[in-house]
C-alpha positions, 0 to 999 in steps of 0.5 A: 499500500503506497500511503503517498498515492492514496493520499494524492488519490483523495486530494483528487477527489477520486474516493476510495475504493471498499478494499483500499478503504478497509485495509486503509482503515486497519492500518490507521487504526492499528498504528501502522501509518507514521504519525506525518502520513497519518496526519496527512490522510486526516487532512485530506479526508476533512477536506474531500469525501472517501464515497459510499465504498469508501466509508463502507471499507472504514466502517468494516475496519473499525468494526472488526476491531470493536469490544465485544459489547452486548445488548441485553436480551429482551423485548427492545433494541438498545439505544446507542449514543454516541458523544464526541464533540463538546457543547458551547452554546447549549445544555448537553442533553444527550444525558436527558435522552439517556435517562428519558429512554431508560426511564421507559425501560429501553437499555442505552450505551453511550461511547464517546470522549471524556472531553469537552475540548473547550465545552461540556462534553457529555461526561462532565454531565453524566458525572454529576447524575451518577454515571460513570465511564466504564473501564472494561468491557464486562463492566459496560455489559453489566451495567447494561443488563443490571442498571439500564445504562452504561458509559463506554470511553472511546479509548475502550471501544477502540484505543486506535479510534481515541488515538486518531481522535487526539490527533485530529485534536492537535491538528484542530480539524474535525472531519472523517474520524468523529464521522466514523466514530458516530457511525460505529455499529457497537451492538449490532441488529440488537439496537438503534444508532442515533447517528448525528452529523455535524453540518446539513452537507453531511446529511445525505452522505451519511444517510446513504452509508447508513441504508447500506450498512442496514440495520436501524439508526435515526439521523439527524444534524445534532445540536452542536454535532452531538446526539441530541435534537436543538431543543430550541430548534428541532432539526429535520430526522431520518428513520433508517430501518433495515436499509430504507430511510423516512423522514420522520419530522421536519425541520422546524422554521422558527426557533422556539422560546424556552424559558426552564434550560438550564445555565449552560455548565455540566453542574447546572445541566446536572441538576436540572436534568435530575429535577426534570426526571424526578419531577416530570417537568415539560420536556423541549419539544425537539427532545420529545419528538426524538424521544418518540422516534427512539422509542417506536425505533427500539420497539417499545411501540408498533407505530411512531403515532404511537409513540407521539401520543405517548410523548405528546404531553411531557414526554413521561407518558401522561399528561403534565400537572 
């Protein structure tokens, strides 16, 4: 494999075929590519999409290196929430979505980074809520089974992926490595992957990849690239089931004004989420909408309208007091 040739090929916008991408992904994830060339690949992929076959090859390379996480057996698919950005202008509500799903008896696996890169990481908020990162595959599987929620740091998910993300941070870019992490199929068929993208331009190519991969996934432009819907202005949402994508919510054209959102920061957000869960406070509409899609996709309801009805008032399946 000639790294120089592949770099030039990517920079020319030619993309990669499946075999090339799988071999390159394996080398990058195994630390077999010198740092200078690795940085060059990161920059090249940041500027040029590798194409559908390229994404499928990179995804296959990562899938072969994932640990043996096991979704709990039961009536519902486990919802998988990736978290690879820190948020700066919003409260981080991925933990809220996770706890809401858990309250319905749906297992939730969160995976991602431990630091927020200058913003608030989901890990910070989860810590405030008593959800600590797991240190082993055994611990992840036990937490999913016994507690219904687990947080796997990226270094446990894939040391090679963690190393690439660290280099990405040093270079000050955000591209294919983060998108690959968001696409990771960590639990297989008995799961629903919430797959956020950072910009609208990434929606169409990511949908194409998810449809080619099959399985179950919820695609949306995440709030600051994270796995929760912007609580002030709902993004469009596409549900992918068995390789078929279907829009389930259109993007809101006008932002909402909410008075009950917490201040930005882990402590304030954690305290607010705890109060929301204890007192069943009304939820932002976009979060209720996303929760409804996750309930349906996980098998909690037989159709989406039933899930919408359950969450129509306050997101907890009952009318607000």
